[in-house]
C-alpha positions in Angstrom: 80.0 113.2 48.7 82.2 112.1 45.8 84.7 114.8 46.7 85.0 113.7 50.3 85.3 110.1 49.3 88.0 110.9 46.8 89.9 113.0 49.3 89.6 110.3 51.9 91.0 107.6 49.5 93.7 110.0 48.4 94.7 110.6 52.0 94.8 106.9 52.7 97.0 106.2 49.6 99.3 109.0 50.5 99.8 107.8 54.0 100.3 104.2 52.8 102.9 105.4 50.2 104.8 107.3 52.9 104.8 104.3 55.1 106.1 102.1 52.3 108.9 104.6 51.6 110.1 105.5 55.2 109.2 102.5 57.3 110.0 98.8 57.2 106.2 98.1 57.5 105.0 95.9 54.6 101.8 94.1 53.7 98.9 93.9 56.0 100.6 95.9 58.8 101.2 98.8 56.5 97.6 98.8 55.5 96.3 98.7 59.1 98.6 101.5 60.1 97.7 103.5 57.0 94.0 103.1 57.7 94.4 104.3 61.3 96.7 107.2 60.6 94.6 108.4 57.6 91.5 108.2 59.8 93.1 110.4 62.5 94.4 112.9 59.9 91.1 113.1 58.1 89.2 113.8 61.3 91.0 117.1 61.4 92.0 117.8 57.8 88.7 116.9 56.1 86.4 118.4 58.7 85.0 121.1 56.3 84.3 118.5 53.6 82.7 116.1 56.1 80.4 118.9 57.3 79.4 119.8 53.8 78.7 116.2 52.9 76.6 115.8 56.1 74.5 118.8 55.0 73.9 117.3 51.6 73.0 113.9 53.0 70.8 115.5 55.6 68.9 117.5 52.9 68.5 114.4 50.8 67.0 112.3 53.6 65.0 115.3 54.9 63.4 115.4 51.4 62.5 111.7 51.6 61.1 112.2 55.1 59.0 115.1 53.9 57.6 113.1 51.0 56.7 110.2 53.4 55.0 112.6 55.8 53.0 114.2 52.9 51.9 110.8 51.7 50.9 109.8 55.2 48.9 113.0 55.6 47.2 112.5 52.2 46.3 108.9 53.2 44.9 110.0 56.6 42.9 112.7 54.8 41.4 110.2 52.3 40.6 107.8 55.2 38.8 110.6 57.1 36.8 111.5 53.9 35.9 107.8 53.4 34.6 107.6 57.0 32.5 110.8 56.5 31.0 109.5 53.3 30.2 106.0 54.7 28.4 107.6 57.7 30.6 106.3 60.5 33.6 104.4 61.5 34.8 101.6 59.3 35.0 98.1 60.8 38.4 97.1 61.8 39.6 93.5 62.0 40.0 92.4 65.6 38.2 95.3 67.3 35.2 93.2 68.3 37.2 90.4 69.7 39.0 90.5 73.0 42.5 89.3 73.1 43.1 85.7 74.0 39.8 84.3 72.8 39.0 82.5 69.6 35.9 82.9 67.4 33.8 80.4 69.5 34.4 82.4 72.7 36.5 79.7 74.3 39.4 80.8 76.4 42.7 79.3 75.5 43.7 76.6 77.9 45.6 73.4 78.2 42.6 71.3 79.3 40.4 72.4 76.4 37.5 73.4 78.7 35.5 76.5 78.3 36.6 79.6 80.1 33.3 80.0 82.1 33.4 77.6 85.1 30.1 78.2 86.9 
């Protein structure tokens, strides 16, 4: 990753220097043109380094994903063992209540009346 970044910065500085020497562009315009030109050149010239960097970054994040998956599996396994030892399913918050009701069984409404109008 460091090699690609160094090559990219070097390419930008080389293009900027060439623009300063052979064109009348100065200041901000020279920077903008150097960024665009070095980006186009690096798309072709640094393709091999970009691919290598992509593989390294992919392996790095793949390792992180593998550790997250392993931790999730270990947590799921410990949850299943906890359910087996307790003799059934654990109570979960909100499973016994239906959506849209409060603890007293009242339906939410603007008039404050109970939900059962019989």
